[in-house]
C-alpha positions in Angstrom: -24.1 98.1 147.6 -23.6 99.8 150.9 -20.6 98.8 153.0 -21.0 98.7 156.7 -18.1 98.0 158.9 -19.1 95.3 161.4 -18.3 96.3 165.0 -16.4 93.1 165.8 -13.0 91.6 164.9 -13.1 88.6 162.7 -10.6 86.1 161.3 -10.4 86.0 157.5 -7.5 83.6 157.1 -5.7 81.5 159.8 -4.0 84.0 162.0 -5.2 87.0 160.0 -7.9 89.2 161.5 -9.8 92.4 160.5 -10.2 94.9 163.2 -12.3 98.0 162.8 -10.1 101.0 162.2 -10.7 104.6 163.4 -10.9 105.6 159.7 -14.0 103.5 159.0 -12.4 100.5 157.3 -10.4 97.6 158.7 -6.9 97.2 159.9 -5.4 93.9 158.7 -3.4 92.1 161.4 -1.5 88.8 161.2 -0.6 87.2 164.5 -0.9 90.6 166.2 1.2 92.5 163.6 -0.4 95.4 161.7 0.3 94.6 158.0 -2.2 96.7 156.1 -5.7 98.1 155.8 -8.8 98.0 153.6 -11.6 100.4 153.0 -14.8 100.3 151.0 -14.7 101.2 147.3 -17.6 100.7 144.8 -19.9 97.7 144.8 -18.4 94.7 146.5 -14.8 96.1 146.1 -12.4 97.1 148.8 -9.3 99.2 148.4 -6.3 97.3 149.7 -3.1 98.8 151.1 0.0 97.0 152.5 1.8 98.7 155.4 5.3 99.9 154.5 7.0 101.3 157.6 8.3 104.8 157.0 5.9 105.5 154.1 2.2 106.1 153.7 1.8 102.5 152.6 1.4 100.9 149.2 -1.9 100.7 147.3 -2.6 97.2 145.9 -5.8 97.8 144.0 -9.5 96.9 144.4 -10.7 93.4 145.3 -13.5 91.6 147.1 -12.9 91.7 150.8 -11.3 88.3 151.1 -9.1 88.8 148.0 -8.0 92.2 149.4 -6.8 90.5 152.6 -5.0 87.8 150.6 -3.3 90.5 148.4 -2.1 92.3 151.6 -0.7 89.1 153.1 1.0 88.2 149.8 2.6 91.7 149.4 3.7 91.7 153.1 5.3 88.3 152.7 7.0 89.4 149.4 8.8 92.1 151.5 9.5 94.4 148.6 12.4 96.6 149.6 11.4 100.1 150.7 13.0 103.2 149.3 15.3 103.3 152.3 16.5 99.8 151.6 14.7 98.3 154.6 12.2 95.5 154.4 8.9 95.5 156.3 
């Protein structure tokens, strides 16, 4: 299956949108805050990453597109402490 990044922004969950990123995937934003990103993997899977300020981000695994976005939102909300003790 070929993944093509649609040229428009779209809302996946209430307040959560995908925006085309310069890297060829999507940035995940919630209410205007950048909380993670996804990019195509194999088949219908997308690699999901939660934004962790001060780091390169955290890999969450491979999911369908909607599941990837949900995983990012869940990880962001969990607010796991960063190595420097801060929360996202």
